[in-house]
C-alpha positions in Angstrom: 111.6 97.1 108.8 108.0 97.7 109.8 106.9 96.1 113.0 104.8 93.0 112.7 102.9 93.6 116.0 99.4 94.5 116.9 97.6 96.7 114.5 95.3 99.5 115.6 92.7 101.1 113.3 93.2 104.9 113.3 90.4 107.0 114.7 87.7 107.7 112.1 88.6 104.7 109.9 85.7 102.6 111.3 83.3 104.6 109.0 85.3 104.1 105.8 82.9 103.3 102.9 82.7 99.6 102.3 82.8 99.7 98.5 86.4 98.4 98.0 87.2 94.8 98.6 90.7 93.2 98.8 91.0 89.5 98.3 94.5 88.2 99.4 95.7 85.0 97.8 99.4 85.4 98.4 100.4 81.7 98.6 102.5 80.8 95.6 101.0 77.3 95.0 99.5 77.1 91.5 97.2 74.2 92.5 95.9 76.1 95.4 95.1 79.1 93.2 93.3 76.9 90.7 91.1 75.5 93.4 90.4 79.0 94.7 89.6 80.3 91.2 86.4 78.3 91.3 85.0 80.7 93.8 85.9 84.0 92.2 82.6 84.2 90.2 80.7 83.9 93.5 82.8 86.7 95.1 81.7 88.8 92.2 78.1 88.0 92.8 78.4 88.6 96.5 80.1 91.9 96.0 78.1 93.1 93.0 78.6 96.8 92.5 81.8 96.9 94.6 85.4 97.1 93.4 87.3 93.9 93.9 91.1 93.9 94.0 92.8 90.5 93.9 96.4 90.3 95.3 98.3 87.2 94.3 101.9 85.9 94.3 103.8 86.7 91.2 104.1 82.9 90.4 100.4 82.7 89.7 99.7 86.1 88.2 99.5 84.7 84.6 96.5 82.6 85.7 94.6 85.6 87.1 95.4 88.3 84.5 92.3 87.7 82.4 89.8 86.9 85.2 86.5 88.5 84.4 85.3 88.6 88.0 87.8 91.2 89.4 88.3 94.9 88.8 92.0 95.0 89.6 94.9 92.6 89.9 98.0 93.2 92.1 100.9 90.8 92.5 103.6 90.6 95.0 107.1 88.9 95.0 106.7 87.2 98.3 110.4 86.2 98.6 111.5 89.8 97.9 108.9 91.2 100.3 110.1 89.0 103.1 113.7 90.1 102.8 113.4 93.8 101.9 112.5 96.7 104.3 112.0 98.9 101.3 109.3 96.5 100.0 107.7 96.5 103.4 107.4 100.3 103.3 106.2 100.4 99.7 103.4 97.9 100.3 102.5 99.5 103.6 101.9 102.9 101.8 100.1 101.3 98.9 97.7 99.3 101.1 96.9 102.2 103.4 96.4 104.6 100.6 94.0 102.3 98.8 91.4 102.6 101.6 89.9 99.2 101.4 86.6 98.7 103.3 87.3 94.9 103.7 90.3 92.7 103.4 89.8 88.9 103.1 92.8 86.6 103.6 91.6 83.6 101.7 94.2 80.8 102.3 93.4 78.4 105.2 97.1 77.9 106.1 98.9 80.6 108.0 102.1 82.0 106.7 103.2 82.9 110.3 102.7 86.6 109.6 105.1 86.8 106.7 102.4 88.1 104.3 99.4 88.2 106.7 100.6 91.6 107.8 99.4 92.9 104.4 95.8 92.5 105.5 96.5 94.4 108.7 98.2 97.2 106.8 95.1 98.0 104.9 93.5 99.3 108.2 90.2 98.1 106.7 87.4 98.0 109.3 86.8 94.3 108.5 89.9 92.1 108.1 88.9 88.4 107.9 90.8 85.1 107.9 90.2 81.5 108.7 90.8 80.0 112.1 93.5 77.5 111.3 93.9 74.2 113.2 97.0 73.0 111.3 99.1 71.4 114.1 102.3 72.6 112.5 101.3 76.2 112.4 98.0 77.4 113.7 95.9 80.6 114.0 93.4 80.7 116.9 93.2 84.4 117.5 92.4 87.3 115.1 95.2 89.4 116.5 97.3 91.1 115.4 96.3 91.4 111.7 92.6 90.5 111.6 89.3 91.6 113.2 87.4 88.3 112.6 88.2 84.6 112.2 86.0 82.2 110.2 85.3 79.2 112.6 86.9 75.9 111.6 85.1 72.7 112.7 87.6 70.2 111.4 91.1 70.4 110.1 90.8 67.8 107.4 88.5 69.1 104.8 88.6 69.4 101.0 90.1 72.8 100.2 87.4 73.6 97.6 84.8 73.1 100.2 86.7 75.2 102.7 86.9 78.1 100.2 83.1 78.0 100.3 83.1 78.3 104.0 84.6 81.8 103.7 81.8 82.8 101.3 79.2 81.3 103.7 80.6 83.3 106.5 80.2 86.4 104.4 76.6 85.6 103.6 76.7 83.8 100.3 74.7 80.6 99.8 74.0 80.2 96.0 76.6 77.5 95.3 76.6 74.9 92.6 78.1 71.5 93.1 81.2 72.1 91.0 84.6 72.4 92.8 86.6 72.7 89.6 88.7 75.8 89.0 88.5 78.3 86.2 91.4 79.2 84.0 91.5 82.3 81.7 94.3 82.2 79.1 95.5 85.1 77.1 95.8 84.9 73.2 99.6 84.9 73.4 99.7 81.7 75.6 97.2 80.0 73.2 99.3 80.9 70.2 102.7 80.0 71.7 101.4 76.8 73.2 100.0 75.7 69.8 103.4 76.3 68.3 105.0 73.9 70.8 102.4 71.3 70.1 102.9 71.6 66.4 105.9 69.2 66.9 103.4 66.4 67.4 101.7 66.9 64.1 98.2 67.0 65.6 98.4 63.5 66.9 96.8 62.6 70.3 99.1 62.6 73.3 99.2 62.2 77.1 101.0 64.4 79.6 103.4 63.2 82.3 104.0 65.5 85.2 106.5 63.6 87.5 107.6 66.5 89.8 106.1 67.6 93.1 106.5 70.4 95.5 108.8 68.2 97.6 110.9 65.3 96.2 109.5 62.9 98.9 106.2 63.1 97.0 107.6 62.0 93.7 106.9 58.5 92.4 110.1 56.8 91.1 110.7 57.3 87.4 111.0 53.6 86.6 107.6 53.0 88.0 106.1 55.8 85.9 107.5 54.2 82.8 106.5 50.7 83.8 102.9 51.8 84.4 102.7 53.4 80.9 104.2 50.3 79.3 101.7 48.1 81.2 98.8 50.3 80.3 99.6 50.0 76.6 97.5 52.9 75.2 97.7 52.8 71.4 95.4 55.8 71.3 98.3 58.0 72.3 101.1 58.6 69.9 103.4 60.4 72.4 103.8 61.4 76.0 104.7 65.1 76.7 106.8 65.5 79.8 106.2 68.7 81.7 107.6 70.3 84.8 109.3 73.3 86.3 113.0 73.9 85.8 113.7 72.2 89.2 112.0 69.1 88.0 114.6 68.6 85.2 116.3 65.6 86.8 113.3 63.4 87.2 111.8 64.5 83.9 115.1 63.6 82.1 115.0 60.2 83.9 111.5 59.5 82.7 112.4 60.6 79.1 115.5 58.4 79.1 113.7 55.3 80.4 110.8 55.8 78.0 113.3 55.9 75.1 114.8 52.6 76.3 111.2 51.1 76.2 110.4 52.5 72.8 107.9 55.0 74.2 107.9 58.3 72.3 108.2 61.4 74.4 108.6 65.2 74.1 110.4 66.6 77.1 109.2 70.2 77.6 110.3 70.4 81.3 111.3 74.0 82.0 110.5 75.1 78.5 106.9 76.4 78.9 105.3 79.4 80.5 102.5 78.8 82.9 99.9 79.6 80.3 101.5 77.3 77.7 101.6 74.5 80.3 97.8 74.9 80.9 97.2 74.7 77.1 99.3 71.6 76.8 97.2 69.8 79.4 94.0 71.1 77.9 94.8 69.7 74.5 95.9 66.3 75.9 93.9 63.2 76.1 95.2 62.1 79.5 97.5 63.3 82.3 99.6 61.2 84.7 100.7 63.3 87.6 101.6 63.6 91.3 99.3 65.5 93.6 100.4 68.8 92.0 99.3 71.7 89.9 98.9 69.4 86.9 96.1 67.5 88.8 94.2 70.7 89.5 94.7 72.1 86.1 93.5 68.8 84.5 90.4 68.9 86.6 89.7 72.6 85.7 90.0 72.0 82.0 88.1 68.6 82.0 91.0 66.3 81.0 91.0 62.8 82.6 93.9 62.5 85.0 95.5 59.8 87.2 96.9 61.3 90.4 99.5 59.6 92.6 98.2 60.6 96.0 100.2 60.3 99.3 99.1 60.6 102.8 100.7 63.9 104.0 97.6 66.0 103.4 95.2 63.3 102.3 91.7 64.7 101.6 92.6 68.3 101.8 93.6 68.8 98.2 92.8 65.5 96.7 90.7 63.5 95.9 88.1 65.8 94.3 84.5 65.0 95.3 82.1 64.4 92.4 84.8 64.4 89.6 85.0 61.0 87.9 87.7 62.3 85.5 90.2 62.6 88.3 91.3 59.1 89.5 93.4 58.7 92.6 96.0 56.0 93.1 97.2 55.4 96.6 98.7 53.1 99.1 96.9 53.8 102.3 98.7 53.6 105.6 97.8 54.1 109.3 100.1 57.1 109.4 98.2 59.2 106.9 97.8 62.9 107.8 101.4 63.3 108.7 102.0 66.7 107.0 104.7 64.9 105.0 106.8 64.5 108.2 107.4 60.8 107.4 108.4 58.5 110.2 109.3 55.5 108.0 112.6 54.6 106.3 111.0 55.5 103.0 107.8 57.3 102.1 105.8 54.1 101.6 102.5 55.8 100.9 104.2 56.9 97.6 106.8 54.3 96.9 104.5 51.3 97.5 102.0 52.4 94.9 102.4 49.8 92.2 102.8 50.1 88.4 99.9 47.7 88.0 97.6 49.9 90.1 98.5 52.9 88.0 98.3 51.1 84.7 94.7 50.1 85.5 93.9 53.6 86.5 95.4 54.9 83.2 93.2 52.5 81.2 90.2 53.6 83.1 90.9 57.3 82.7 91.5 56.8 79.0 88.1 55.2 78.6 86.4 58.2 80.3 87.7 60.6 77.6 84.6 61.2 75.4 85.9 64.3 73.6 86.2 64.1 69.8 89.7 63.2 68.6 
């Protein structure tokens, strides 16, 4: 396995032509990538005339394949990379041979070197990352993989705004006020997604996304159903339940409890591709979700969403500034900003959110949908 120690730029590499740019977005979070996608148009403007290669985790490749702002897309199976010396060698050769003039590691959080070494292996004269003040895992020095760190003034900052900080550091200032991401779907996803939705006969529907990256961030299934019952939204003929395969238990619970309450559902948990999932949200009238990929996708496609927000990373990924379509529901506590290392007997910032709060937010969100039926 290749050493993950200090990296020295070979003699003569300092004068490498700076016409090839590598953007590394190797975190596997769909939501994080959607937030980052809002800035790709600006990277294109900043590096006009240069070749931009975007490196992403395989889990989000489908969201980036049709991006018009990049010249080349690479993807990496991070799990396989971490465990395979052969993959280390393959990527080392690929990155060195590409002769990038600049490598930009765009996530704020550090991976502890697991994939940050990819930036170092480019041997690019400029290798840039954020200074990271995350008290669980931090980055205060550019060594061994980077030549520069973007200064961080405060740890708790909205991720969309932090993505702008990297561009500011690089000399870009022509921002608009929009933090919403961009999503570029291929024709196949559009077609296959429409076939799934044909089961609803064209009637308006809402989306429920009850899963979360960690189970402690999930709102109980009975409260989800109670809030929908209390909201009483006759505009919606059905609720489509979505989630990854590992969300199947809570999705099944929600579907079963809805059935007992006479609420019609279509459970598509684990049955959609990423592109189909995006289309299902885009065609919906309303989305009820945890602080998850569904919240960011809803914001990107302009669908009203109600987001159950906990305190673990409050303010970093949600709430969105200047987005009235995204409504947060929370139970604020003094122990917010705990990195989801809960000190209580139960995760009260989630479990104490009430069905009444959420029902009110659902009604409000529904009233904000001005799209033609």
